[in-house]
N, C-alpha and C positions, 0 to 999 in steps of 0.2 A: 269347349263344352262346359256348361254351367254345372256346378255341384248340385247333386240331387238333395233337396231338403228332406228331412225326416221328421215325422210326427208319430205320436203313439196312437194306437187304436182307441184308447180312452179319449184322447183329444178329438178324434173324429166323431165319436159317439156323443161326447159332452158338449162340444163346440163345433158342430158341423159347418156352419157358415164361415166362422173364422178360419177353420182348417182349409176349406175349399178356397177361401180368399188368398191363402198362402200360395196355393197352386197358381192362381190367376196373376198374383203380384210378382211371383218369382220368375226368373229367367229359365228355370227348368221346365221341361215338358211333363214332369210327373213328380209326385210325392211318394216317398217310401213310407208305408204305414207299418210301424213296428208293433207286432203283437207279442206281448210278454208270454212266454211259455209255449208259444206256437212254433212249429217247425220252420215255417217260411213267413217272411214279411209279405205284405201286399204292395202293389203299385197302384196309385190313384192317378188317373189322367182323365182328360176330357174325351168325349166320344169323337169330337172333331180331330183331335190329335191322334187318337187310335186309328181313325179312318185314314189319316194322312200316312201313318206308319205302314198300314196295310197297302195303300196305293204305292208307296215308295218301294216296298218289297216286290210288288208286281212289276214295276218299272225295271228294277234290278234284274229280275228273272227274265223279262223279255229282252233286256240288253244282253245278258249272258247267252241266251238262246240265239240271238242274232250273231253274236261273235262265234258261237259253236257251229252255226250253219254256214259260215264263210270260211272255207279251208285256208285261204291266205291269211286272214286276220288271226284265225285260230292258231296256225302254226307259227306266225311271226310274233304275236303279242300275248295271247292267252297263256301259253306255256311259259313265257317270261314273267308274267304277272302272278301266276299261281303260287310260286314259292314266297312271294311277298305277303300273300294272304294266309297261306298254309305252308310255313317253312319246311315242315316234314315231307312235303311232296317231292323234295329234292332226292329222296331215297327211292321214289317210285320210278319205274321205267317210263319212257316217253309215252308208250301205248297205254300204260296204267294211268298216267296223268290225264290223257285225253278221255279215257273211260271214266275216271273220277269226275272230271268236269261235266261230262255229258250226264252222268247219273245224278250229280248234284242239281243240275238244272231241271231234269225230269222230276226228281223228288221234290224240289222246291215248288214246281208247278202243282203237283199232286197235293202237297201239304197246304198250299194256299187254298185249294178247294175245300180242304177239311178244317182250315183255320187252326192248324196245329203244327208247331215246328218240331215235334218229337221225332218224326221220321228223318228230317234233315239232319238233326243232331246225331241220330243213331248212324246214319250213313257216313257222316264225317268221322265219327269214332271208329267205325269199321275200317275205313280207308287209312286212318291214322295207325291202327293196329297192323295193317298190311305194311305200311312204311316202317314200323318198328321191326318187323321181321326182316325186311330188306336191309335195314341198318345194322343188323346183328349177323355177321357172317357165320358164326357157329350155329345159331338158330336156323338161319336160312339153309345151311347145309344139312342139318338134321331133318328139316321138313322136306327137303328135296331127295333125301336118301331113299333108296328102294327097300333097304333092310328094315323090317318091322319085327321086333321080338316081342314075345309075350313076357311081360315083366311080373307075372304072377298075380295072385289075388289082391284085390284092393279092399282096404278096410272101409266099413260103412262110415259116411260122413257124420260128424257130431252135430247134432241139431241144437 
């Protein structure tokens, strides 16, 4: 994978043609546009490349759905591949791994309709936190215990 070239926002504003030429001439699919004092950089790419990325995500989602809909493939291959993509899934039960994969595909489908990956990333974070609980025997035992005591008043959070 080619290294992503970086330009400044000033370069883009002052020399737009030269800056865009760097995108076309380079082997990278995008340019990182650094904005001094801004919270996040921008990514500059062509509409054709953005469309290709979107189409590729759709293909990946359909492929995963096909795998999930075939019980033989799902049981033989998907659960073997899942830890290669998400190593923390090793701490989930097999049923949870299947549920995670199915939810991931469903949310990827829905997110594609909204053109926003936020829900997919949130789902991955939620399942990762579940795996963290399974990975910690003390925490898992505490959460599974029936005993719930009142630990008294809680002070107001500092704002």
